[in-house]
C-alpha positions as CSV (number, residue, x, y, z in Angstrom):
1,X,167.8,5.2,223.6
2,X,164.1,4.5,223.1
3,X,161.8,5.2,220.4
4,X,157.8,4.4,220.9
5,X,159.1,1.0,221.5
6,X,162.7,1.0,223.0
7,X,164.6,-2.3,222.1
8,X,168.3,-2.3,223.0
9,X,170.2,-5.1,221.7
10,X,173.0,-7.2,223.5
11,X,175.0,-10.1,221.9
12,X,176.1,-12.5,224.5
13,X,178.8,-15.1,224.5
14,X,181.6,-16.4,222.4
15,X,180.8,-19.9,220.9
16,X,183.3,-21.3,218.5
17,X,182.2,-22.0,215.2
18,X,183.8,-21.9,211.9
19,X,182.0,-19.4,209.6
20,X,182.6,-21.2,206.4
21,X,181.4,-24.6,207.7
22,X,178.0,-23.3,209.4
23,X,177.0,-20.6,207.1
24,X,174.8,-22.8,204.9
25,X,172.9,-23.5,208.4
26,X,172.4,-20.1,209.3
27,X,169.1,-19.1,208.1
28,X,166.4,-16.8,209.0
29,X,163.4,-17.0,206.9
30,X,159.6,-15.6,207.2
31,X,156.5,-15.0,205.9
32,X,154.5,-11.4,206.2
33,X,151.4,-10.1,205.2
34,X,151.9,-6.7,203.6
35,X,155.5,-5.6,203.9
36,X,157.8,-5.4,200.8
37,X,161.2,-5.1,202.4
38,X,162.8,-5.5,205.6
39,X,165.8,-3.8,206.8
40,X,168.0,-6.0,208.9
41,X,170.1,-4.4,211.9
42,X,172.4,-5.6,214.6
43,X,171.4,-4.5,218.1
44,X,174.6,-3.8,219.8
45,X,174.9,-2.6,223.7
46,X,174.4,1.3,222.6
47,X,173.6,1.4,219.1
48,X,171.9,0.1,216.2
49,X,173.9,-1.1,213.1
50,X,172.1,-1.5,209.9
51,X,173.5,-4.7,208.1
52,X,171.2,-5.6,205.1
53,X,168.0,-4.5,203.2
54,X,166.0,-7.8,202.0
55,X,163.2,-7.6,199.5
56,X,160.2,-9.8,200.4
57,X,158.7,-11.5,197.5
58,X,155.2,-13.3,197.5
59,X,155.2,-12.7,201.4
60,X,158.1,-14.5,202.0
61,X,161.8,-13.4,202.8
62,X,165.2,-15.3,203.7
63,X,168.2,-13.6,205.3
64,X,171.6,-15.6,206.3
65,X,173.3,-14.0,209.0
66,X,177.2,-13.9,209.0
67,X,178.3,-14.3,212.5
68,X,180.1,-16.7,215.0
69,X,178.3,-15.5,218.1
70,X,174.7,-15.2,219.4
71,X,173.6,-11.9,217.9
72,X,170.4,-9.8,218.5
73,X,168.9,-8.6,215.2
74,X,166.1,-6.1,214.7
75,X,163.9,-6.8,211.4
76,X,162.3,-3.7,210.4
77,X,159.5,-3.9,208.0
78,X,158.0,-1.1,205.7
79,X,154.9,-1.6,207.2
80,X,156.1,-0.2,210.4
81,X,156.8,-3.4,212.5
82,X,159.6,-3.9,214.3
83,X,160.7,-7.6,215.3
84,X,163.5,-8.7,217.5
85,X,165.3,-11.8,216.8
86,X,168.1,-13.6,218.9
87,X,170.1,-15.8,216.2
88,X,172.5,-18.2,217.6
89,X,175.1,-19.5,214.8
90,X,173.9,-22.9,213.3
91,X,170.1,-22.1,213.9
92,X,167.3,-22.3,211.4
93,X,164.6,-19.7,212.7
94,X,161.4,-19.8,210.7
95,X,159.2,-16.5,211.3
96,X,155.6,-15.9,210.7
97,X,154.8,-12.6,211.2
98,X,151.7,-10.2,211.5
99,X,152.7,-7.0,210.3
100,X,149.3,-5.4,210.1
101,X,149.0,-4.6,214.0
102,X,151.1,-1.8,215.8
103,X,154.8,-2.8,216.5
104,X,153.9,-6.6,214.9
105,X,153.4,-9.7,216.5
106,X,155.1,-13.1,215.4
107,X,155.4,-16.9,216.0
108,X,159.1,-18.2,216.0
109,X,160.3,-21.6,215.5
110,X,164.0,-22.9,215.6
111,X,165.0,-21.0,218.6
112,X,163.7,-21.1,222.0
113,X,165.0,-17.7,223.2
114,X,163.1,-16.2,219.9
115,X,160.2,-17.7,221.1
116,X,160.3,-16.3,224.5
117,X,160.8,-12.8,222.9
118,X,157.6,-13.3,221.0
119,X,155.7,-13.8,224.0
120,X,157.4,-10.6,225.5
121,X,156.0,-9.2,222.2
122,X,152.5,-10.3,222.6
123,X,152.3,-8.8,226.0
124,X,153.5,-5.5,224.7
125,X,150.8,-5.5,221.9
126,X,148.4,-6.5,224.1
127,X,148.9,-3.8,226.9
128,X,149.4,-1.2,223.9
129,X,145.7,-2.1,222.9
130,X,144.5,-1.9,226.4
131,X,146.0,1.3,227.0
132,X,144.4,2.7,223.7
133,X,141.0,1.6,225.2
134,X,141.7,3.3,228.3
135,X,142.3,6.6,226.4
136,X,139.3,6.1,224.3
137,X,137.2,5.8,227.3
138,X,138.9,8.9,229.1
139,X,138.1,11.1,225.9
140,X,134.4,9.6,226.1
141,X,134.0,10.8,229.7
142,X,136.0,14.0,229.4
143,X,132.7,16.2,229.9
144,X,131.0,14.0,232.0
145,X,130.0,14.6,235.6
146,X,131.1,11.1,236.6
147,X,134.5,11.9,235.0
148,X,136.5,11.9,238.3
149,X,134.9,8.6,239.4
150,X,135.3,7.1,236.1
151,X,139.1,8.3,235.9
152,X,139.9,6.7,239.3
153,X,138.6,3.6,237.9
154,X,140.6,3.6,234.9
155,X,143.7,4.5,237.0
156,X,143.2,1.3,238.8
157,X,142.7,-0.5,235.4
158,X,145.6,1.0,234.4
159,X,148.0,-0.2,237.4
160,X,146.6,-3.5,237.3
161,X,147.4,-4.0,233.6
162,X,151.0,-2.6,234.1
163,X,151.3,-5.1,237.2
164,X,150.1,-8.2,234.9
165,X,152.6,-7.2,232.1
166,X,155.3,-7.0,234.7
167,X,154.4,-10.3,235.8
168,X,154.3,-11.7,232.4
169,X,158.0,-10.6,231.8
170,X,159.1,-12.0,235.0
171,X,157.5,-15.5,234.6
172,X,159.5,-15.5,230.8
173,X,162.8,-14.9,232.8
174,X,162.3,-17.4,235.5
175,X,161.8,-20.1,232.9
176,X,165.3,-20.0,232.2
177,X,167.5,-17.2,233.8
178,X,170.4,-17.9,231.5
179,X,168.3,-17.1,228.2
180,X,170.0,-14.2,226.6
181,X,166.5,-13.0,225.4
182,X,165.6,-12.1,228.6
183,X,167.7,-8.9,228.3
184,X,164.7,-7.5,225.9
185,X,162.3,-7.7,228.7
186,X,164.2,-4.9,230.5
187,X,163.8,-2.3,227.3
188,X,160.4,-3.0,226.7
189,X,158.5,0.3,227.0
190,X,155.6,2.1,225.7
191,X,156.4,6.0,225.5
192,X,158.0,6.6,228.8
193,X,156.2,3.8,230.5
194,X,158.8,1.0,231.4
195,X,157.6,-2.3,232.1
196,X,160.7,-3.4,234.2
197,X,162.3,-1.1,236.5
198,X,165.8,-1.4,237.9
199,X,164.5,-0.2,241.2
200,X,161.3,-2.3,241.3
201,X,162.9,-5.4,239.7
202,X,166.4,-5.6,241.0
203,X,166.1,-9.2,241.9
204,X,165.3,-9.9,238.2
205,X,168.0,-7.8,236.9
206,X,170.4,-9.3,239.3
207,X,169.4,-13.0,238.0
208,X,170.0,-12.4,234.6
209,X,173.3,-10.5,235.3
210,X,174.4,-13.7,237.2
211,X,173.6,-15.9,234.5
212,X,175.5,-13.7,231.8
213,X,178.6,-13.5,234.1
214,X,178.7,-17.1,234.6
215,X,178.5,-18.3,231.1
216,X,179.9,-15.1,229.0
217,X,182.1,-13.1,231.4
218,X,184.1,-11.9,228.6
219,X,181.4,-10.9,226.4
220,X,181.2,-6.9,225.6
221,X,177.0,-7.0,226.3
222,X,177.5,-8.9,229.5
223,X,180.0,-6.4,230.7
224,X,178.0,-3.8,229.8
225,X,174.9,-4.8,231.8
226,X,177.3,-5.8,234.6
227,X,178.8,-2.3,234.7
228,X,175.4,-0.6,234.7
229,X,174.1,-2.8,237.5
230,X,177.5,-2.3,239.6
231,X,176.8,1.6,239.1
232,X,173.6,1.2,240.2
233,X,174.5,-0.8,243.3
234,X,177.1,2.0,244.0
235,X,174.4,4.6,243.8
236,X,172.4,3.2,246.2
237,X,175.3,2.7,248.6
238,X,176.2,6.3,247.9
239,X,172.7,7.4,249.1
240,X,172.8,5.4,252.0
241,X,175.9,7.4,252.9
242,X,174.6,10.7,252.1
243,X,171.4,10.1,254.3
244,X,173.9,9.0,257.5
245,X,175.7,12.1,256.8
246,X,172.6,14.3,256.9
247,X,171.7,12.7,260.4
248,X,175.1,13.9,261.5
249,X,175.2,17.4,260.1
250,X,172.5,18.8,262.6
251,X,172.7,22.1,264.4
252,X,174.7,21.5,267.9
253,X,177.1,19.3,266.2
254,X,180.8,20.2,265.1
255,X,180.9,20.9,261.1
256,X,182.9,18.2,259.5
257,X,186.3,19.2,258.0
258,X,186.7,20.4,254.5
259,X,190.1,20.5,252.9
260,X,189.9,21.1,249.2
261,X,191.8,23.0,246.5
262,X,191.3,26.6,245.6
263,X,191.6,27.8,241.9
264,X,195.4,27.8,242.4
265,X,195.7,24.5,243.6
266,X,196.3,25.4,247.1
267,X,194.6,23.4,250.0
268,X,192.1,25.4,252.3
269,X,190.7,24.0,255.0
270,X,187.5,25.1,257.0
271,X,189.2,24.7,260.2
272,X,191.7,27.4,259.2
273,X,188.9,29.7,259.9
274,X,188.2,28.6,263.4
275,X,187.4,31.7,265.5
276,X,185.2,33.4,262.9
277,X,181.3,32.8,262.3
278,X,181.5,30.9,259.0
279,X,178.7,30.5,256.3
280,X,179.6,27.3,254.1
281,X,178.2,27.9,250.9
282,X,177.9,24.8,248.7
283,X,177.2,26.3,245.1
284,X,178.1,26.1,241.4
285,X,178.4,28.4,238.3
286,X,175.7,26.2,236.7
287,X,173.2,26.8,239.5
288,X,170.7,29.6,238.7
289,X,169.4,29.9,242.3
290,X,172.9,30.0,243.6
291,X,174.0,32.9,241.2
292,X,170.8,34.9,241.9
293,X,171.6,34.7,245.6
294,X,175.1,35.7,245.3
295,X,174.6,39.6,245.2
296,X,172.6,39.5,248.7
297,X,175.5,37.1,250.0
298,X,178.2,39.8,248.8
299,X,176.1,42.6,250.7
300,X,176.2,40.4,253.9
301,X,179.9,39.8,253.7
302,X,180.5,43.3,253.1
303,X,178.5,44.4,256.0
304,X,179.6,41.9,258.7
305,X,183.2,41.1,257.5
306,X,185.0,43.4,260.1
307,X,182.9,41.9,262.9
308,X,184.3,38.3,262.2
309,X,182.0,36.7,259.3
310,X,183.4,34.8,256.6
311,X,182.2,32.7,253.8
312,X,183.8,29.3,252.7
313,X,182.5,28.6,249.3
314,X,182.4,25.2,248.0
315,X,181.7,24.8,244.2
316,X,180.1,21.8,242.5
317,X,181.2,22.6,239.1
318,X,182.4,19.5,237.2
319,X,179.3,18.1,235.8
320,X,179.5,16.0,232.7
321,X,177.8,18.8,230.8
322,X,180.6,21.2,231.4
323,X,183.2,22.0,229.0
324,X,185.8,23.7,231.1
325,X,184.4,23.4,234.6
326,X,187.5,25.4,236.2
327,X,186.9,28.6,233.7
328,X,183.3,28.2,234.4
329,X,184.0,28.6,238.4
330,X,186.7,31.1,237.8
331,X,184.4,33.2,235.7
332,X,181.2,33.2,238.3
333,X,183.7,33.8,241.1
334,X,185.0,37.1,239.2
335,X,181.7,38.1,237.6
336,X,179.6,37.7,240.8
337,X,182.4,39.6,242.7
338,X,182.9,36.9,245.4
339,X,185.4,38.9,247.1
340,X,186.0,36.6,249.9
341,X,189.4,34.2,249.4
342,X,188.2,30.7,250.1
343,X,186.8,29.3,247.3
344,X,187.4,25.5,246.9
345,X,186.5,22.5,244.7
346,X,187.4,19.1,243.2
347,X,185.5,20.0,240.5
348,X,183.5,16.6,240.5
349,X,180.3,17.9,240.6
350,X,177.8,15.9,242.7
351,X,180.6,13.1,242.8
352,X,182.3,15.4,244.9
353,X,183.4,14.0,248.4
354,X,181.6,16.8,250.2
355,X,178.4,15.7,249.3
356,X,178.7,12.3,251.1
357,X,180.0,14.5,254.1
358,X,177.6,17.0,254.5
359,X,174.8,14.9,253.4
360,X,172.8,16.9,251.0
361,X,171.4,16.3,247.8
362,X,170.6,19.8,246.0
363,X,172.1,23.3,246.0
364,X,172.2,26.0,247.0
365,X,172.8,24.6,250.5
366,X,174.5,26.4,253.3
367,X,175.4,25.6,256.9
368,X,176.2,28.6,259.3
369,X,179.1,27.7,261.9
370,X,179.9,29.5,265.0
371,X,183.4,30.4,266.3
372,X,184.0,27.2,267.8
373,X,183.3,25.5,264.7
374,X,179.7,24.1,265.8
375,X,176.7,24.6,263.4
376,X,174.3,26.9,264.4
377,X,171.8,27.3,261.3
378,X,171.3,25.0,258.4
379,X,170.0,26.1,255.0
380,X,168.7,29.1,256.3
381,X,167.4,31.6,253.6
382,X,169.3,34.7,253.2
383,X,166.6,37.0,254.0
384,X,166.8,35.2,257.5
385,X,170.5,34.8,257.7
386,X,171.2,38.2,258.8
387,X,169.3,37.4,262.2
388,X,171.4,34.5,262.6
389,X,174.6,36.5,261.9
390,X,173.7,39.0,264.5
391,X,173.1,36.7,267.3
392,X,176.3,34.9,266.7
393,X,178.4,37.9,266.2
């Protein structure tokens, strides 16, 4: 989704214009210093759609967008500069572009939104230059006795510049929270450095989203942002539920019920094993540490099964990367010779309901339950589990 400068496009709104009547008013003109052609593409929610290649003559170019709604365009010059533009039908935008600097800077007339995006770009170029200067100083002091002290000062300077850049983007958004160009601020980055982050800047993501939902509720790009934020909010709530479950799943408390289907679709319940000492083993076929631990778990099962020990395996197979999660799960059981009968899964990966019930965030994860269903050990390493079993049996 991101190159050196990641720009993801959003096209907002549905304004009623007649294409033929307004086509002559639609115009983007520009001047550049050194480029000879420009590729014009549409920035859609998840892809870049090439539209046209325009030749630049005597340092000037002209392009007529054919659209009946606001549209984000990316102008890619052969000098390497990449300029984002928000075009609304009926506008005549004039750009003065400096394509001699990295990324390119520009001045815009005829579009307040594109003018704000030009200020976003100025901040990006300034921050890029500043970080380049920091890297130069780091290299200069690499072999110096004062390197550690200098590096600490440079780290402080880096943090200050990142905060200043973030403040500039926030200010631009606050000037008009309904401006469609605000969305570009969320996707500004240098390499893997994001200048706005949904965790840190959630209030600003929300401001922009509220403006779009109020004015463009049916637009696909507004919907896309809204869905992303809804997913983020749900993830935050889910994390709260996981944390709360982790507080409940403690030694001395009853183990919560698990009722899930096995490979044949038959429901198996944890409480059906009441009267036995049970290891609840959360694992998956794709989990390397889980698979490496399976031979030792098999040995423990074989040694203590006759004394009342059992295993209740809960698989977190079903992650998006799996083509056939059920087959993977079945093969792992057979290949690792997991001979106990209680293998269950809803094949939803980390979206499984058991994650919120037992409050864990990674696998392998184990819970040892006594004959009355009370938790007596939590996430005990297998090389220590035998001692716990001896005490419980």
